[in-house]
C-alpha positions as CSV (number, residue, x, y, z in Angstrom):
1,M,5.4,-3.1,-5.8
2,S,2.3,-1.0,-5.9
3,T,2.7,2.6,-4.7
4,S,0.2,5.5,-4.3
5,V,1.7,8.6,-5.7
6,L,0.6,12.2,-5.3
7,K,1.3,13.8,-8.7
8,A,-0.3,17.2,-8.0
9,P,-2.9,18.6,-5.5
10,G,-6.0,16.4,-5.8
11,E,-4.3,14.0,-8.2
12,L,-3.3,10.5,-7.1
13,I,-2.2,7.6,-9.2
14,L,-1.3,4.0,-8.4
15,E,1.9,3.0,-10.1
16,R,4.5,0.2,-10.1
17,R,7.9,0.9,-8.5
18,D,10.9,-1.2,-7.7
19,V,11.0,-2.7,-4.2
20,P,13.6,-0.7,-2.4
21,T,16.8,-2.3,-1.2
22,P,17.8,-1.7,2.4
23,A,21.1,0.1,2.8
24,S,23.6,-0.5,5.6
25,G,21.9,-0.3,8.9
26,Q,18.4,-0.4,7.4
27,V,15.6,-2.9,7.2
28,L,13.0,-3.6,4.5
29,V,9.4,-3.6,5.9
30,Q,6.4,-5.0,4.1
31,V,3.8,-2.4,5.1
32,S,0.6,-3.8,6.7
33,A,-1.2,-0.6,7.7
34,V,-0.9,3.2,7.3
35,G,-2.8,5.7,9.3
36,V,-4.0,8.8,7.5
37,C,-2.8,12.1,9.1
38,G,-4.3,15.6,8.7
39,S,-1.0,16.6,7.1
40,D,-1.5,13.9,4.4
41,A,-4.9,15.4,3.6
42,H,-3.5,18.9,3.6
43,Y,-0.7,18.0,1.0
44,Y,-3.4,16.2,-1.0
45,R,-5.8,19.2,-1.0
46,H,-3.4,22.1,-1.1
47,G,0.1,20.8,-2.1
48,R,1.9,22.4,0.8
49,I,2.1,22.9,4.5
50,G,3.9,26.1,5.4
51,D,7.4,26.0,3.9
52,Y,7.0,22.4,2.8
53,V,5.8,22.4,-0.8
54,V,5.1,19.4,-3.1
55,E,7.1,20.2,-6.2
56,D,7.7,16.6,-7.4
57,P,5.6,13.4,-7.2
58,L,5.3,12.4,-3.5
59,V,4.3,9.3,-1.6
60,L,2.2,10.2,1.4
61,G,1.8,8.4,4.7
62,H,4.0,8.5,7.8
63,E,2.0,6.5,10.4
64,A,3.0,2.9,9.5
65,A,3.5,-0.6,10.7
66,G,4.5,-3.9,9.0
67,R,6.8,-6.8,9.1
68,I,10.6,-6.9,8.4
69,V,11.3,-9.0,5.3
70,A,14.9,-8.2,4.6
71,V,17.8,-6.5,6.3
72,G,20.8,-4.4,5.0
73,P,24.5,-4.9,6.0
74,G,25.1,-4.5,9.7
75,V,21.6,-5.6,10.8
76,S,21.1,-9.1,12.3
77,P,19.1,-11.4,10.0
78,D,17.3,-12.5,13.2
79,R,15.1,-9.4,12.8
80,I,13.5,-10.9,9.6
81,G,9.9,-11.8,10.4
82,E,9.5,-9.2,13.2
83,R,6.3,-7.2,13.4
84,V,7.3,-3.5,13.8
85,S,5.9,0.0,14.2
86,I,7.8,2.4,12.1
87,E,9.2,5.7,13.6
88,P,9.3,7.6,10.3
89,Q,12.4,9.7,11.1
90,Q,15.8,9.5,9.4
91,P,18.0,12.0,11.3
92,D,21.7,12.7,10.8
93,P,23.2,10.9,13.9
94,D,26.2,13.3,13.9
95,S,24.1,16.5,14.1
96,A,24.3,18.4,17.4
97,P,20.6,17.8,18.3
98,S,21.0,14.1,17.6
99,R,24.0,13.9,19.8
100,R,22.0,15.6,22.6
101,G,19.2,13.0,22.2
102,E,16.9,15.5,20.5
103,Y,17.1,13.9,17.1
104,N,13.7,15.2,16.2
105,L,15.2,18.7,15.9
106,C,18.0,17.5,13.6
107,P,18.3,20.1,10.8
108,H,19.1,17.4,8.3
109,M,16.1,15.3,9.1
110,R,14.5,13.2,6.4
111,F,10.9,12.5,7.5
112,Y,8.4,10.2,5.7
113,A,5.9,12.1,3.5
114,T,7.6,15.5,4.0
115,P,8.7,16.8,0.6
116,P,10.9,15.6,-1.0
117,V,11.0,12.4,1.1
118,D,8.5,9.6,0.1
119,G,6.3,8.1,2.8
120,A,4.7,4.7,3.5
121,L,1.7,4.4,1.2
122,A,3.4,1.6,-0.7
123,E,3.8,-2.1,-0.2
124,Y,7.4,-1.9,1.0
125,V,9.6,0.8,2.7
126,T,13.0,1.0,4.2
127,I,13.9,2.6,7.5
128,G,16.9,2.6,9.9
129,S,16.9,-0.6,12.0
130,S,16.7,1.3,15.3
131,F,13.6,3.2,14.0
132,A,11.7,-0.1,13.4
133,H,10.3,-0.9,16.8
134,S,9.3,-4.4,17.6
135,V,5.6,-4.9,18.7
136,P,4.1,-7.9,20.4
137,D,1.3,-10.0,18.7
138,S,-1.2,-8.6,21.2
139,V,-0.9,-5.2,19.3
140,S,-2.9,-5.0,16.1
141,D,-1.4,-3.7,12.8
142,E,-3.7,-0.7,13.1
143,A,-2.6,0.1,16.6
144,A,1.1,-0.4,15.7
145,A,0.7,2.2,12.9
146,L,-0.9,4.6,15.3
147,F,2.1,4.6,17.7
148,E,3.2,7.6,15.6
149,P,0.4,10.0,16.5
150,L,0.4,8.6,20.0
151,S,4.0,9.6,20.2
152,V,3.0,13.2,19.4
153,A,0.7,13.0,22.4
154,I,3.4,11.5,24.6
155,A,5.8,14.2,23.7
156,A,3.2,16.9,24.4
157,S,2.4,15.4,27.8
158,R,6.0,15.2,28.7
159,K,6.4,18.9,27.9
160,A,3.4,19.6,30.0
161,S,4.8,17.7,32.9
162,I,1.4,16.1,33.7
163,G,1.3,14.4,37.0
164,V,-1.1,12.7,39.5
165,G,-4.1,14.8,40.3
166,D,-3.5,17.4,37.6
167,R,-6.1,19.4,35.8
168,V,-5.5,19.5,32.1
169,L,-7.1,21.5,29.4
170,I,-6.9,20.4,25.8
171,A,-8.1,22.3,22.7
172,G,-9.1,20.3,19.7
173,A,-10.8,16.8,19.8
174,G,-9.3,15.5,16.6
175,P,-7.1,12.4,16.7
176,V,-4.1,14.1,18.4
177,G,-6.3,15.8,21.0
178,L,-8.1,12.5,21.8
179,L,-4.7,10.9,22.2
180,C,-3.5,13.7,24.5
181,A,-6.6,13.1,26.6
182,Q,-5.8,9.4,26.9
183,V,-2.2,10.0,27.8
184,A,-3.1,12.7,30.3
185,A,-5.5,10.3,32.0
186,A,-2.8,7.6,32.0
187,A,-0.3,10.0,33.6
188,G,-2.6,10.5,36.5
189,A,-4.6,13.7,35.6
190,T,-7.9,13.5,37.4
191,E,-9.6,16.3,35.4
192,V,-9.2,16.4,31.6
193,V,-11.2,19.1,29.9
194,I,-11.3,19.0,26.1
195,T,-12.9,21.7,23.9
196,D,-14.0,21.5,20.2
197,I,-16.4,23.4,18.0
198,N,-17.8,20.0,16.8
199,P,-20.4,18.5,19.2
200,D,-19.9,15.0,17.8
201,R,-16.1,15.2,18.5
202,C,-16.9,16.4,22.1
203,A,-19.2,13.4,22.6
204,A,-16.4,11.1,21.3
205,A,-13.9,12.6,23.6
206,L,-15.7,11.4,26.7
207,G,-14.8,7.8,25.6
208,F,-11.2,8.7,25.2
209,G,-10.0,10.0,28.5
210,A,-11.8,13.3,28.8
211,T,-13.8,14.0,32.0
212,T,-15.5,17.0,30.4
213,A,-16.0,18.0,26.8
214,V,-17.4,21.4,25.9
215,G,-17.5,24.1,23.3
216,P,-14.6,26.6,23.2
217,G,-16.6,29.2,25.2
218,E,-17.8,26.8,27.8
219,V,-14.7,26.2,29.8
220,P,-15.3,26.7,33.6
221,S,-13.9,30.1,34.6
222,D,-12.4,28.6,37.8
223,L,-10.6,25.7,36.1
224,D,-7.1,26.9,36.9
225,A,-5.6,24.2,34.7
226,D,-2.1,23.0,35.6
227,S,-1.4,22.6,31.9
228,F,-3.0,23.5,28.6
229,I,-2.2,21.5,25.4
230,D,-3.4,23.0,22.1
231,A,-4.1,20.5,19.4
232,S,-6.2,22.8,17.3
233,G,-3.9,25.4,15.9
234,A,-6.7,28.0,16.3
235,E,-5.6,31.3,17.6
236,A,-8.8,31.9,19.6
237,A,-8.5,28.5,21.3
238,I,-4.9,29.1,22.1
239,L,-5.5,32.5,23.7
240,A,-8.5,31.2,25.7
241,G,-6.5,28.2,26.9
242,I,-3.6,30.3,28.1
243,A,-6.0,32.4,30.1
244,S,-7.3,29.2,31.8
245,V,-3.9,28.2,33.1
246,R,-3.0,28.7,36.8
247,P,0.1,30.8,37.8
248,G,3.2,28.7,37.3
249,G,1.4,26.4,34.8
250,R,2.5,25.1,31.4
251,V,1.3,25.7,27.9
252,V,2.2,23.3,25.1
253,L,1.5,24.1,21.5
254,V,1.0,21.1,19.2
255,G,-1.5,22.2,16.5
256,M,-0.1,23.9,13.5
257,G,-2.2,26.9,12.7
258,S,-2.7,28.5,9.3
259,S,-1.0,31.8,10.4
260,P,2.7,32.0,11.0
261,T,2.2,34.9,13.4
262,M,0.1,35.3,16.5
263,T,-0.5,37.9,19.1
264,F,0.4,36.5,22.5
265,P,-0.8,37.8,25.9
266,V,2.8,38.6,27.0
267,A,1.8,40.4,30.2
268,L,-0.3,37.5,31.3
269,I,2.4,35.0,30.6
270,Q,4.9,37.1,32.5
271,N,2.7,37.9,35.5
272,R,1.7,34.2,35.9
273,E,5.2,32.9,35.1
274,L,3.7,30.5,32.6
275,V,6.0,28.2,30.7
276,V,5.1,28.2,27.0
277,T,6.7,25.7,24.6
278,G,6.1,24.0,21.3
279,V,6.3,20.3,20.2
280,F,7.9,19.3,17.0
281,R,7.3,15.6,16.4
282,Y,8.9,13.5,19.1
283,A,12.0,11.6,20.3
284,N,12.4,8.5,22.3
285,T,8.7,7.9,22.6
286,W,8.1,4.4,21.1
287,P,8.8,2.4,24.2
288,A,6.3,4.5,26.2
289,A,3.7,4.1,23.3
290,R,4.2,0.3,23.4
291,A,3.8,0.3,27.2
292,L,0.6,2.4,27.2
293,V,-1.0,0.3,24.5
294,T,-0.1,-3.1,25.8
295,S,-1.2,-2.1,29.3
296,G,-4.6,-1.1,28.0
297,K,-4.2,2.5,29.3
298,V,-4.5,3.8,25.7
299,D,-6.9,2.4,23.2
300,L,-5.8,2.9,19.6
301,D,-8.0,0.3,17.9
302,A,-11.2,2.1,18.9
303,M,-10.0,5.3,17.1
304,V,-10.1,3.6,13.7
305,T,-13.4,4.5,12.0
306,A,-12.6,3.7,8.3
307,R,-10.5,1.3,6.3
308,F,-9.3,1.5,2.7
309,G,-7.1,-0.3,0.1
310,L,-4.1,1.3,-1.7
311,D,-6.3,2.0,-4.7
312,E,-8.7,4.0,-2.4
313,V,-6.3,6.5,-1.0
314,A,-8.2,9.5,-2.3
315,E,-11.3,8.3,-0.4
316,A,-9.1,7.7,2.7
317,L,-7.7,11.3,2.5
318,D,-11.3,12.7,2.5
319,A,-12.6,10.3,5.2
320,D,-12.1,13.1,7.8
321,R,-15.0,14.9,6.3
322,A,-17.4,12.1,7.1
323,P,-19.6,12.5,10.3
324,G,-18.1,10.6,13.2
325,S,-14.7,10.1,11.6
326,I,-11.7,9.8,13.8
327,K,-9.0,7.9,12.0
328,A,-8.8,6.2,8.6
329,V,-6.3,3.4,7.9
330,V,-5.0,2.3,4.5
331,Y,-3.9,-1.3,3.9
332,P,-1.2,-1.3,1.2
333,G,-1.5,-5.1,0.6
334,R,-5.2,-4.5,-0.5
335,T,-5.2,-3.1,-3.9
336,G,-6.5,-3.2,-7.5
337,T,-4.4,-3.1,-10.6
338,P,-1.9,-0.3,-10.7
339,S,-1.0,1.6,-13.9
């Protein structure tokens, strides 16, 4: 099969690899579409994200969809032919977090496109059968691939306990921020304020669930948000967002900043009894993602702004630099001649 391989920062090659064989409990998926995440671009440009360092050749891509073409022992052959959205997690089912239902926190997790685990920018991948989620024909391949970032937004919204009539503040109008806005609106929030330093992104946000989109310094002083979700990772945005939350409100940190340390307004958090929490990936979110998309409450197809073949991955990874870009998608079945 054809596979896009990151050999070193800024160096991608297209090479031939054997089609993987599904192990017990796994399925083999012919990949139809792969969304490009900011983490993929970061590995491509810098070779690392925090403690995760690309030391050996790595296949990028963790937002994926496709069709089951083979199954391993223990999986019903009736699944062959199913269109699926891939949840790119491979936890240890016997770890304490997994037994609690918090498998995203499994210390032995093998996650697509996180060194040293290969991702989905290939024609075929294997995944545990229970992590290959069936999707109806009404859902496009692109949307099915983007169930993954939508799941991040669902996890964040659940942590924020967003309810009917809530006022929600979101920092960062990138793909995850836009998805958080859509999920917040679907959860019943009547005021969704999103901030970004990029005016074009602010303008786009108004078409994806935001009721107000402004620059970071333009948040109404009397907002008193019920919850604040940071999808920027920027310290200034986080501190400003915390200050905009009402007493007893909730703060959810999604964006991964460049600094491992940050000065928090501890007195403010204590005096207002704010609940501050992080989000690390997701767990048990795919059924909600499918329901939101099939009901029309979340529009994933409209977020796709560029499409590429497997021999154009370098261009796909730089697509976020183009004006108006939201989400690029790679089609592994569309390729030139690999080396």
